[in-house]
PDB file of N, CA, C and O in Angstrom:
ATOM      1  N   MET A   1     104.323  45.479  89.534  1.00  0.00           N
ATOM      2  CA  MET A   1     102.923  45.134  89.399  1.00  0.00           C
ATOM      3  C   MET A   1     102.440  45.644  88.038  1.00  0.00           C
ATOM      4  O   MET A   1     102.735  46.772  87.642  1.00  0.00           O
ATOM      5  N   ASN A   2     101.697  44.795  87.336  1.00  0.00           N
ATOM      6  CA  ASN A   2     101.155  45.132  86.016  1.00  0.00           C
ATOM      7  C   ASN A   2      99.691  44.725  85.936  1.00  0.00           C
ATOM      8  O   ASN A   2      99.235  43.856  86.679  1.00  0.00           O
ATOM      9  N   ILE A   3      98.965  45.357  85.034  1.00  0.00           N
ATOM     10  CA  ILE A   3      97.592  44.942  84.738  1.00  0.00           C
ATOM     11  C   ILE A   3      97.677  43.760  83.783  1.00  0.00           C
ATOM     12  O   ILE A   3      98.287  43.854  82.718  1.00  0.00           O
ATOM     13  N   THR A   4      97.058  42.644  84.171  1.00  0.00           N
ATOM     14  CA  THR A   4      97.118  41.457  83.316  1.00  0.00           C
ATOM     15  C   THR A   4      95.875  41.303  82.447  1.00  0.00           C
ATOM     16  O   THR A   4      95.953  40.775  81.338  1.00  0.00           O
ATOM     17  N   ARG A   5      94.713  41.768  82.955  1.00  0.00           N
ATOM     18  CA  ARG A   5      93.505  41.649  82.141  1.00  0.00           C
ATOM     19  C   ARG A   5      92.376  42.487  82.722  1.00  0.00           C
ATOM     20  O   ARG A   5      92.378  42.835  83.903  1.00  0.00           O
ATOM     21  N   ARG A   6      91.428  42.797  81.874  1.00  0.00           N
ATOM     22  CA  ARG A   6      90.194  43.464  82.286  1.00  0.00           C
ATOM     23  C   ARG A   6      89.188  42.387  82.662  1.00  0.00           C
ATOM     24  O   ARG A   6      89.152  41.320  82.049  1.00  0.00           O
ATOM     25  N   LEU A   7      88.388  42.663  83.652  1.00  0.00           N
ATOM     26  CA  LEU A   7      87.276  41.787  84.003  1.00  0.00           C
ATOM     27  C   LEU A   7      86.008  42.409  83.451  1.00  0.00           C
ATOM     28  O   LEU A   7      85.702  43.566  83.738  1.00  0.00           O
ATOM     29  N   GLY A   8      85.271  41.644  82.661  1.00  0.00           N
ATOM     30  CA  GLY A   8      84.055  42.164  82.050  1.00  0.00           C
ATOM     31  C   GLY A   8      84.336  42.879  80.742  1.00  0.00           C
ATOM     32  O   GLY A   8      85.425  42.793  80.175  1.00  0.00           O
ATOM     33  N   LEU A   9      83.326  43.579  80.290  1.00  0.00           N
ATOM     34  CA  LEU A   9      83.395  44.280  79.011  1.00  0.00           C
ATOM     35  C   LEU A   9      84.073  45.638  79.145  1.00  0.00           C
ATOM     36  O   LEU A   9      84.031  46.244  80.215  1.00  0.00           O
ATOM     37  N   PRO A  10      84.696  46.125  78.072  1.00  0.00           N
ATOM     38  CA  PRO A  10      85.199  47.503  78.087  1.00  0.00           C
ATOM     39  C   PRO A  10      84.024  48.464  78.288  1.00  0.00           C
ATOM     40  O   PRO A  10      82.909  48.160  77.864  1.00  0.00           O
ATOM     41  N   PRO A  11      84.248  49.597  78.916  1.00  0.00           N
ATOM     42  CA  PRO A  11      83.145  50.546  79.162  1.00  0.00           C
ATOM     43  C   PRO A  11      82.356  50.900  77.898  1.00  0.00           C
ATOM     44  O   PRO A  11      81.135  51.047  77.958  1.00  0.00           O
ATOM     45  N   GLN A  12      83.022  51.037  76.779  1.00  0.00           N
ATOM     46  CA  GLN A  12      82.341  51.414  75.543  1.00  0.00           C
ATOM     47  C   GLN A  12      81.392  50.322  75.036  1.00  0.00           C
ATOM     48  O   GLN A  12      80.522  50.597  74.210  1.00  0.00           O
ATOM     49  N   SER A  13      81.552  49.093  75.520  1.00  0.00           N
ATOM     50  CA  SER A  13      80.699  47.986  75.093  1.00  0.00           C
ATOM     51  C   SER A  13      79.496  47.778  76.002  1.00  0.00           C
ATOM     52  O   SER A  13      78.602  46.992  75.690  1.00  0.00           O
ATOM     53  N   ARG A  14      79.477  48.488  77.129  1.00  0.00           N
ATOM     54  CA  ARG A  14      78.329  48.376  78.032  1.00  0.00           C
ATOM     55  C   ARG A  14      77.222  49.317  77.585  1.00  0.00           C
ATOM     56  O   ARG A  14      77.463  50.261  76.832  1.00  0.00           O
ATOM     57  N   LYS A  15      76.014  49.055  78.050  1.00  0.00           N
ATOM     58  CA  LYS A  15      74.858  49.793  77.569  1.00  0.00           C
ATOM     59  C   LYS A  15      74.420  50.945  78.468  1.00  0.00           C
ATOM     60  O   LYS A  15      73.550  51.720  78.072  1.00  0.00           O
ATOM     61  N   SER A  16      74.992  51.086  79.663  1.00  0.00           N
ATOM     62  CA  SER A  16      74.536  52.126  80.573  1.00  0.00           C
ATOM     63  C   SER A  16      74.930  53.512  80.077  1.00  0.00           C
ATOM     64  O   SER A  16      75.956  53.664  79.414  1.00  0.00           O
ATOM     65  N   PRO A  17      74.128  54.517  80.392  1.00  0.00           N
ATOM     66  CA  PRO A  17      74.464  55.887  79.982  1.00  0.00           C
ATOM     67  C   PRO A  17      75.831  56.327  80.519  1.00  0.00           C
ATOM     68  O   PRO A  17      76.550  57.060  79.839  1.00  0.00           O
ATOM     69  N   GLN A  18      76.199  55.891  81.729  1.00  0.00           N
ATOM     70  CA  GLN A  18      77.485  56.267  82.298  1.00  0.00           C
ATOM     71  C   GLN A  18      78.634  55.766  81.443  1.00  0.00           C
ATOM     72  O   GLN A  18      79.659  56.440  81.344  1.00  0.00           O
ATOM     73  N   SER A  19      78.493  54.616  80.831  1.00  0.00           N
ATOM     74  CA  SER A  19      79.555  54.062  79.998  1.00  0.00           C
ATOM     75  C   SER A  19      79.551  54.663  78.601  1.00  0.00           C
ATOM     76  O   SER A  19      80.605  54.822  77.986  1.00  0.00           O
ATOM     77  N   LEU A  20      78.387  54.992  78.110  1.00  0.00           N
ATOM     78  CA  LEU A  20      78.281  55.456  76.733  1.00  0.00           C
ATOM     79  C   LEU A  20      78.600  56.934  76.561  1.00  0.00           C
ATOM     80  O   LEU A  20      78.988  57.353  75.471  1.00  0.00           O
ATOM     81  N   ASP A  21      78.447  57.730  77.610  1.00  0.00           N
ATOM     82  CA  ASP A  21      78.657  59.169  77.435  1.00  0.00           C
ATOM     83  C   ASP A  21      80.127  59.560  77.450  1.00  0.00           C
ATOM     84  O   ASP A  21      80.460  60.706  77.150  1.00  0.00           O
ATOM     85  N   GLY A  22      81.008  58.634  77.790  1.00  0.00           N
ATOM     86  CA  GLY A  22      82.430  58.906  77.768  1.00  0.00           C
ATOM     87  C   GLY A  22      82.933  59.686  78.973  1.00  0.00           C
ATOM     88  O   GLY A  22      84.137  59.910  79.102  1.00  0.00           O
ATOM     89  N   ASN A  23      82.032  60.105  79.859  1.00  0.00           N
ATOM     90  CA  ASN A  23      82.441  60.882  81.025  1.00  0.00           C
ATOM     91  C   ASN A  23      82.859  60.005  82.196  1.00  0.00           C
ATOM     92  O   ASN A  23      83.726  60.387  82.982  1.00  0.00           O
ATOM     93  N   THR A  24      82.254  58.846  82.314  1.00  0.00           N
ATOM     94  CA  THR A  24      82.632  57.934  83.392  1.00  0.00           C
ATOM     95  C   THR A  24      82.870  56.560  82.806  1.00  0.00           C
ATOM     96  O   THR A  24      82.116  56.100  81.948  1.00  0.00           O
ATOM     97  N   CYS A  25      83.896  55.921  83.262  1.00  0.00           N
ATOM     98  CA  CYS A  25      84.244  54.601  82.741  1.00  0.00           C
ATOM     99  C   CYS A  25      84.680  53.699  83.885  1.00  0.00           C
ATOM    100  O   CYS A  25      85.868  53.397  84.006  1.00  0.00           O
ATOM    101  N   PRO A  26      83.748  53.261  84.729  1.00  0.00           N
ATOM    102  CA  PRO A  26      84.182  52.329  85.761  1.00  0.00           C
ATOM    103  C   PRO A  26      84.755  51.072  85.121  1.00  0.00           C
ATOM    104  O   PRO A  26      84.304  50.639  84.060  1.00  0.00           O
ATOM    105  N   ASP A  27      85.752  50.496  85.776  1.00  0.00           N
ATOM    106  CA  ASP A  27      86.429  49.334  85.208  1.00  0.00           C
ATOM    107  C   ASP A  27      87.066  48.536  86.332  1.00  0.00           C
ATOM    108  O   ASP A  27      87.355  49.073  87.401  1.00  0.00           O
ATOM    109  N   ILE A  28      87.285  47.246  86.081  1.00  0.00           N
ATOM    110  CA  ILE A  28      87.931  46.351  87.040  1.00  0.00           C
ATOM    111  C   ILE A  28      89.029  45.595  86.309  1.00  0.00           C
ATOM    112  O   ILE A  28      88.813  45.066  85.218  1.00  0.00           O
ATOM    113  N   PHE A  29      90.213  45.550  86.921  1.00  0.00           N
ATOM    114  CA  PHE A  29      91.359  44.875  86.320  1.00  0.00           C
ATOM    115  C   PHE A  29      91.989  43.902  87.300  1.00  0.00           C
ATOM    116  O   PHE A  29      92.030  44.160  88.503  1.00  0.00           O
ATOM    117  N   GLU A  30      92.482  42.773  86.781  1.00  0.00           N
ATOM    118  CA  GLU A  30      93.283  41.854  87.591  1.00  0.00           C
ATOM    119  C   GLU A  30      94.745  42.263  87.425  1.00  0.00           C
ATOM    120  O   GLU A  30      95.199  42.583  86.326  1.00  0.00           O
ATOM    121  N   LEU A  31      95.468  42.245  88.543  1.00  0.00           N
ATOM    122  CA  LEU A  31      96.876  42.631  88.531  1.00  0.00           C
ATOM    123  C   LEU A  31      97.776  41.405  88.561  1.00  0.00           C
ATOM    124  O   LEU A  31      97.335  40.311  88.914  1.00  0.00           O
ATOM    125  N   SER A  32      99.025  41.591  88.194  1.00  0.00           N
ATOM    126  CA  SER A  32      99.967  40.476  88.091  1.00  0.00           C
ATOM    127  C   SER A  32     100.209  39.781  89.426  1.00  0.00           C
ATOM    128  O   SER A  32     100.640  38.629  89.444  1.00  0.00           O
ATOM    129  N   ASP A  33      99.942  40.451  90.539  1.00  0.00           N
ATOM    130  CA  ASP A  33     100.127  39.809  91.844  1.00  0.00           C
ATOM    131  C   ASP A  33      98.855  39.113  92.335  1.00  0.00           C
ATOM    132  O   ASP A  33      98.818  38.605  93.456  1.00  0.00           O
ATOM    133  N   GLY A  34      97.802  39.089  91.488  1.00  0.00           N
ATOM    134  CA  GLY A  34      96.558  38.421  91.838  1.00  0.00           C
ATOM    135  C   GLY A  34      95.523  39.329  92.485  1.00  0.00           C
ATOM    136  O   GLY A  34      94.380  38.912  92.674  1.00  0.00           O
ATOM    137  N   SER A  35      95.892  40.557  92.828  1.00  0.00           N
ATOM    138  CA  SER A  35      94.917  41.485  93.389  1.00  0.00           C
ATOM    139  C   SER A  35      94.159  42.180  92.258  1.00  0.00           C
ATOM    140  O   SER A  35      94.420  41.930  91.082  1.00  0.00           O
ATOM    141  N   PHE A  36      93.231  43.045  92.620  1.00  0.00           N
ATOM    142  CA  PHE A  36      92.389  43.709  91.637  1.00  0.00           C
ATOM    143  C   PHE A  36      92.454  45.216  91.809  1.00  0.00           C
ATOM    144  O   PHE A  36      92.582  45.714  92.928  1.00  0.00           O
ATOM    145  N   ALA A  37      92.365  45.939  90.705  1.00  0.00           N
ATOM    146  CA  ALA A  37      92.309  47.399  90.715  1.00  0.00           C
ATOM    147  C   ALA A  37      90.953  47.819  90.157  1.00  0.00           C
ATOM    148  O   ALA A  37      90.438  47.221  89.212  1.00  0.00           O
ATOM    149  N   VAL A  38      90.389  48.863  90.765  1.00  0.00           N
ATOM    150  CA  VAL A  38      89.067  49.337  90.369  1.00  0.00           C
ATOM    151  C   VAL A  38      89.145  50.816  90.013  1.00  0.00           C
ATOM    152  O   VAL A  38      89.699  51.614  90.769  1.00  0.00           O
ATOM    153  N   ILE A  39      88.588  51.178  88.862  1.00  0.00           N
ATOM    154  CA  ILE A  39      88.389  52.576  88.515  1.00  0.00           C
ATOM    155  C   ILE A  39      86.921  52.869  88.793  1.00  0.00           C
ATOM    156  O   ILE A  39      86.033  52.235  88.224  1.00  0.00           O
ATOM    157  N   GLY A  40      86.680  53.817  89.659  1.00  0.00           N
ATOM    158  CA  GLY A  40      85.306  54.165  90.012  1.00  0.00           C
ATOM    159  C   GLY A  40      85.217  55.622  90.408  1.00  0.00           C
ATOM    160  O   GLY A  40      86.205  56.356  90.359  1.00  0.00           O
ATOM    161  N   THR A  41      84.046  56.027  90.795  1.00  0.00           N
ATOM    162  CA  THR A  41      83.812  57.401  91.213  1.00  0.00           C
ATOM    163  C   THR A  41      84.149  57.549  92.692  1.00  0.00           C
ATOM    164  O   THR A  41      83.644  56.794  93.524  1.00  0.00           O
ATOM    165  N   GLU A  42      84.991  58.508  93.019  1.00  0.00           N
ATOM    166  CA  GLU A  42      85.395  58.781  94.398  1.00  0.00           C
ATOM    167  C   GLU A  42      84.165  59.086  95.248  1.00  0.00           C
ATOM    168  O   GLU A  42      83.369  59.958  94.901  1.00  0.00           O
ATOM    169  N   ALA A  43      84.010  58.368  96.362  1.00  0.00           N
ATOM    170  CA  ALA A  43      82.857  58.578  97.242  1.00  0.00           C
ATOM    171  C   ALA A  43      83.245  58.463  98.719  1.00  0.00           C
ATOM    172  O   ALA A  43      82.384  58.244  99.571  1.00  0.00           O
ATOM    173  N   THR A  44      84.521  58.608  99.017  1.00  0.00           N
ATOM    174  CA  THR A  44      84.991  58.435 100.393  1.00  0.00           C
ATOM    175  C   THR A  44      84.291  59.388 101.349  1.00  0.00           C
ATOM    176  O   THR A  44      83.772  58.953 102.377  1.00  0.00           O
ATOM    177  N   GLN A  45      84.265  60.653 101.038  1.00  0.00           N
ATOM    178  CA  GLN A  45      83.673  61.632 101.945  1.00  0.00           C
ATOM    179  C   GLN A  45      82.182  61.361 102.158  1.00  0.00           C
ATOM    180  O   GLN A  45      81.674  61.493 103.271  1.00  0.00           O
ATOM    181  N   GLU A  46      81.499  60.987 101.099  1.00  0.00           N
ATOM    182  CA  GLU A  46      80.061  60.741 101.169  1.00  0.00           C
ATOM    183  C   GLU A  46      79.712  59.464 101.939  1.00  0.00           C
ATOM    184  O   GLU A  46      78.696  59.421 102.632  1.00  0.00           O
ATOM    185  N   LEU A  47      80.543  58.426 101.821  1.00  0.00           N
ATOM    186  CA  LEU A  47      80.186  57.115 102.387  1.00  0.00           C
ATOM    187  C   LEU A  47      80.963  56.713 103.634  1.00  0.00           C
ATOM    188  O   LEU A  47      80.577  55.760 104.310  1.00  0.00           O
ATOM    189  N   ASP A  48      82.040  57.409 103.955  1.00  0.00           N
ATOM    190  CA  ASP A  48      82.912  56.999 105.055  1.00  0.00           C
ATOM    191  C   ASP A  48      82.155  56.828 106.371  1.00  0.00           C
ATOM    192  O   ASP A  48      82.348  55.830 107.065  1.00  0.00           O
ATOM    193  N   ASP A  49      81.307  57.775 106.719  1.00  0.00           N
ATOM    194  CA  ASP A  49      80.583  57.681 107.996  1.00  0.00           C
ATOM    195  C   ASP A  49      79.363  56.768 107.916  1.00  0.00           C
ATOM    196  O   ASP A  49      78.650  56.594 108.905  1.00  0.00           O
ATOM    197  N   LYS A  50      79.121  56.184 106.743  1.00  0.00           N
ATOM    198  CA  LYS A  50      77.999  55.255 106.563  1.00  0.00           C
ATOM    199  C   LYS A  50      78.449  53.800 106.507  1.00  0.00           C
ATOM    200  O   LYS A  50      77.628  52.901 106.328  1.00  0.00           O
ATOM    201  N   LEU A  51      79.758  53.567 106.660  1.00  0.00           N
ATOM    202  CA  LEU A  51      80.261  52.187 106.656  1.00  0.00           C
ATOM    203  C   LEU A  51      79.690  51.427 107.853  1.00  0.00           C
ATOM    204  O   LEU A  51      79.464  52.018 108.909  1.00  0.00           O
ATOM    205  N   PRO A  52      79.456  50.124 107.696  1.00  0.00           N
ATOM    206  CA  PRO A  52      79.002  49.314 108.834  1.00  0.00           C
ATOM    207  C   PRO A  52      80.030  49.371 109.964  1.00  0.00           C
ATOM    208  O   PRO A  52      81.204  49.659 109.732  1.00  0.00           O
ATOM    209  N   ALA A  53      79.587  49.097 111.168  1.00  0.00           N
ATOM    210  CA  ALA A  53      80.452  49.180 112.349  1.00  0.00           C
ATOM    211  C   ALA A  53      81.683  48.285 112.238  1.00  0.00           C
ATOM    212  O   ALA A  53      82.730  48.608 112.798  1.00  0.00           O
ATOM    213  N   ASP A  54      81.573  47.174 111.527  1.00  0.00           N
ATOM    214  CA  ASP A  54      82.702  46.247 111.432  1.00  0.00           C
ATOM    215  C   ASP A  54      83.576  46.509 110.206  1.00  0.00           C
ATOM    216  O   ASP A  54      84.423  45.681 109.868  1.00  0.00           O
ATOM    217  N   ALA A  55      83.384  47.650 109.533  1.00  0.00           N
ATOM    218  CA  ALA A  55      84.193  48.011 108.366  1.00  0.00           C
ATOM    219  C   ALA A  55      84.978  49.286 108.665  1.00  0.00           C
ATOM    220  O   ALA A  55      84.505  50.176 109.372  1.00  0.00           O
ATOM    221  N   SER A  56      86.173  49.349 108.117  1.00  0.00           N
ATOM    222  CA  SER A  56      86.984  50.556 108.280  1.00  0.00           C
ATOM    223  C   SER A  56      87.919  50.673 107.084  1.00  0.00           C
ATOM    224  O   SER A  56      88.044  49.748 106.281  1.00  0.00           O
ATOM    225  N   ARG A  57      88.569  51.817 106.981  1.00  0.00           N
ATOM    226  CA  ARG A  57      89.539  52.009 105.910  1.00  0.00           C
ATOM    227  C   ARG A  57      90.720  52.785 106.476  1.00  0.00           C
ATOM    228  O   ARG A  57      90.572  53.570 107.412  1.00  0.00           O
ATOM    229  N   ALA A  58      91.875  52.558 105.904  1.00  0.00           N
ATOM    230  CA  ALA A  58      93.077  53.287 106.301  1.00  0.00           C
ATOM    231  C   ALA A  58      93.065  54.656 105.637  1.00  0.00           C
ATOM    232  O   ALA A  58      92.322  54.875 104.680  1.00  0.00           O
ATOM    233  N   ASP A  59      93.875  55.572 106.132  1.00  0.00           N
ATOM    234  CA  ASP A  59      93.942  56.922 105.561  1.00  0.00           C
ATOM    235  C   ASP A  59      94.330  56.915 104.091  1.00  0.00           C
ATOM    236  O   ASP A  59      93.940  57.811 103.343  1.00  0.00           O
ATOM    237  N   TYR A  60      95.093  55.916 103.669  1.00  0.00           N
ATOM    238  CA  TYR A  60      95.534  55.851 102.278  1.00  0.00           C
ATOM    239  C   TYR A  60      94.527  55.125 101.374  1.00  0.00           C
ATOM    240  O   TYR A  60      94.749  55.032 100.167  1.00  0.00           O
ATOM    241  N   GLU A  61      93.440  54.617 101.932  1.00  0.00           N
ATOM    242  CA  GLU A  61      92.425  53.911 101.146  1.00  0.00           C
ATOM    243  C   GLU A  61      91.272  54.854 100.805  1.00  0.00           C
ATOM    244  O   GLU A  61      90.980  55.788 101.552  1.00  0.00           O
ATOM    245  N   ARG A  62      90.627  54.603  99.679  1.00  0.00           N
ATOM    246  CA  ARG A  62      89.496  55.401  99.227  1.00  0.00           C
ATOM    247  C   ARG A  62      88.319  54.479  98.926  1.00  0.00           C
ATOM    248  O   ARG A  62      88.495  53.326  98.532  1.00  0.00           O
ATOM    249  N   ILE A  63      87.134  55.004  99.117  1.00  0.00           N
ATOM    250  CA  ILE A  63      85.910  54.303  98.728  1.00  0.00           C
ATOM    251  C   ILE A  63      85.556  54.800  97.332  1.00  0.00           C
ATOM    252  O   ILE A  63      85.425  56.002  97.104  1.00  0.00           O
ATOM    253  N   VAL A  64      85.403  53.866  96.404  1.00  0.00           N
ATOM    254  CA  VAL A  64      84.982  54.222  95.052  1.00  0.00           C
ATOM    255  C   VAL A  64      83.712  53.454  94.713  1.00  0.00           C
ATOM    256  O   VAL A  64      83.476  52.356  95.217  1.00  0.00           O
ATOM    257  N   VAL A  65      82.912  54.045  93.863  1.00  0.00           N
ATOM    258  CA  VAL A  65      81.643  53.441  93.457  1.00  0.00           C
ATOM    259  C   VAL A  65      81.760  53.041  91.986  1.00  0.00           C
ATOM    260  O   VAL A  65      82.246  53.803  91.150  1.00  0.00           O
ATOM    261  N   ILE A  66      81.299  51.825  91.700  1.00  0.00           N
ATOM    262  CA  ILE A  66      81.186  51.376  90.311  1.00  0.00           C
ATOM    263  C   ILE A  66      79.724  51.046  90.054  1.00  0.00           C
ATOM    264  O   ILE A  66      78.967  50.794  90.992  1.00  0.00           O
ATOM    265  N   THR A  67      79.334  51.047  88.814  1.00  0.00           N
ATOM    266  CA  THR A  67      77.949  50.729  88.491  1.00  0.00           C
ATOM    267  C   THR A  67      77.676  49.241  88.712  1.00  0.00           C
ATOM    268  O   THR A  67      78.577  48.403  88.652  1.00  0.00           O
ATOM    269  N   ARG A  68      76.430  48.952  88.964  1.00  0.00           N
ATOM    270  CA  ARG A  68      76.005  47.548  89.113  1.00  0.00           C
ATOM    271  C   ARG A  68      76.357  46.771  87.850  1.00  0.00           C
ATOM    272  O   ARG A  68      76.832  45.637  87.914  1.00  0.00           O
ATOM    273  N   GLU A  69      76.118  47.393  86.712  1.00  0.00           N
ATOM    274  CA  GLU A  69      76.402  46.750  85.424  1.00  0.00           C
ATOM    275  C   GLU A  69      77.873  46.354  85.309  1.00  0.00           C
ATOM    276  O   GLU A  69      78.188  45.281  84.796  1.00  0.00           O
ATOM    277  N   THR A  70      78.771  47.215  85.783  1.00  0.00           N
ATOM    278  CA  THR A  70      80.201  46.931  85.711  1.00  0.00           C
ATOM    279  C   THR A  70      80.538  45.648  86.464  1.00  0.00           C
ATOM    280  O   THR A  70      81.254  44.791  85.946  1.00  0.00           O
ATOM    281  N   LEU A  71      80.025  45.515  87.682  1.00  0.00           N
ATOM    282  CA  LEU A  71      80.316  44.323  88.482  1.00  0.00           C
ATOM    283  C   LEU A  71      79.645  43.081  87.913  1.00  0.00           C
ATOM    284  O   LEU A  71      80.254  42.011  87.882  1.00  0.00           O
ATOM    285  N   ILE A  72      78.407  43.204  87.466  1.00  0.00           N
ATOM    286  CA  ILE A  72      77.714  42.045  86.888  1.00  0.00           C
ATOM    287  C   ILE A  72      78.423  41.560  85.630  1.00  0.00           C
ATOM    288  O   ILE A  72      78.557  40.354  85.424  1.00  0.00           O
ATOM    289  N   GLU A  73      78.877  42.478  84.790  1.00  0.00           N
ATOM    290  CA  GLU A  73      79.604  42.094  83.580  1.00  0.00           C
ATOM    291  C   GLU A  73      80.944  41.435  83.920  1.00  0.00           C
ATOM    292  O   GLU A  73      81.413  40.565  83.187  1.00  0.00           O
ATOM    293  N   ALA A  74      81.555  41.848  85.026  1.00  0.00           N
ATOM    294  CA  ALA A  74      82.853  41.292  85.430  1.00  0.00           C
ATOM    295  C   ALA A  74      82.711  39.931  86.110  1.00  0.00           C
ATOM    296  O   ALA A  74      83.671  39.161  86.159  1.00  0.00           O
ATOM    297  N   LYS A  75      81.533  39.633  86.628  1.00  0.00           N
ATOM    298  CA  LYS A  75      81.323  38.408  87.424  1.00  0.00           C
ATOM    299  C   LYS A  75      81.819  37.150  86.720  1.00  0.00           C
ATOM    300  O   LYS A  75      82.419  36.280  87.352  1.00  0.00           O
ATOM    301  N   LYS A  76      81.575  37.051  85.430  1.00  0.00           N
ATOM    302  CA  LYS A  76      81.970  35.837  84.699  1.00  0.00           C
ATOM    303  C   LYS A  76      83.485  35.669  84.635  1.00  0.00           C
ATOM    304  O   LYS A  76      83.975  34.563  84.406  1.00  0.00           O
ATOM    305  N   ASP A  77      84.233  36.756  84.836  1.00  0.00           N
ATOM    306  CA  ASP A  77      85.688  36.708  84.758  1.00  0.00           C
ATOM    307  C   ASP A  77      86.360  36.606  86.130  1.00  0.00           C
ATOM    308  O   ASP A  77      87.584  36.503  86.215  1.00  0.00           O
ATOM    309  N   ILE A  78      85.563  36.633  87.200  1.00  0.00           N
ATOM    310  CA  ILE A  78      86.142  36.553  88.552  1.00  0.00           C
ATOM    311  C   ILE A  78      86.330  35.077  88.908  1.00  0.00           C
ATOM    312  O   ILE A  78      85.378  34.299  88.859  1.00  0.00           O
ATOM    313  N   PRO A  79      87.553  34.696  89.264  1.00  0.00           N
ATOM    314  CA  PRO A  79      87.805  33.294  89.583  1.00  0.00           C
ATOM    315  C   PRO A  79      87.034  32.841  90.819  1.00  0.00           C
ATOM    316  O   PRO A  79      86.765  33.641  91.715  1.00  0.00           O
ATOM    317  N   ASP A  80      86.680  31.555  90.865  1.00  0.00           N
ATOM    318  CA  ASP A  80      85.986  30.990  92.019  1.00  0.00           C
ATOM    319  C   ASP A  80      86.919  30.825  93.214  1.00  0.00           C
ATOM    320  O   ASP A  80      86.485  30.919  94.362  1.00  0.00           O
ATOM    321  N   ALA A  81      88.172  30.585  92.951  1.00  0.00           N
ATOM    322  CA  ALA A  81      89.114  30.389  94.062  1.00  0.00           C
ATOM    323  C   ALA A  81      90.444  31.033  93.753  1.00  0.00           C
ATOM    324  O   ALA A  81      91.363  30.973  94.570  1.00  0.00           O
TER     325      ALA A  81
END
């Protein structure tokens, strides 16, 4: 599995303080198998018990948070199908 491309702008090109301060760099990448990888802030402990009743995660999965700006910037690069 390899990273094939970034979705959206590089963190340094975004305008949010989180991207500009160099301390946090949320990012979204498309992988060679068609899945996606996300770099975000770990929030599993904080959000795990707040998941909707029809949502769950495996022990090996983590909940990560990305900025709204990161996802909106990536939207244009997300395929429709």
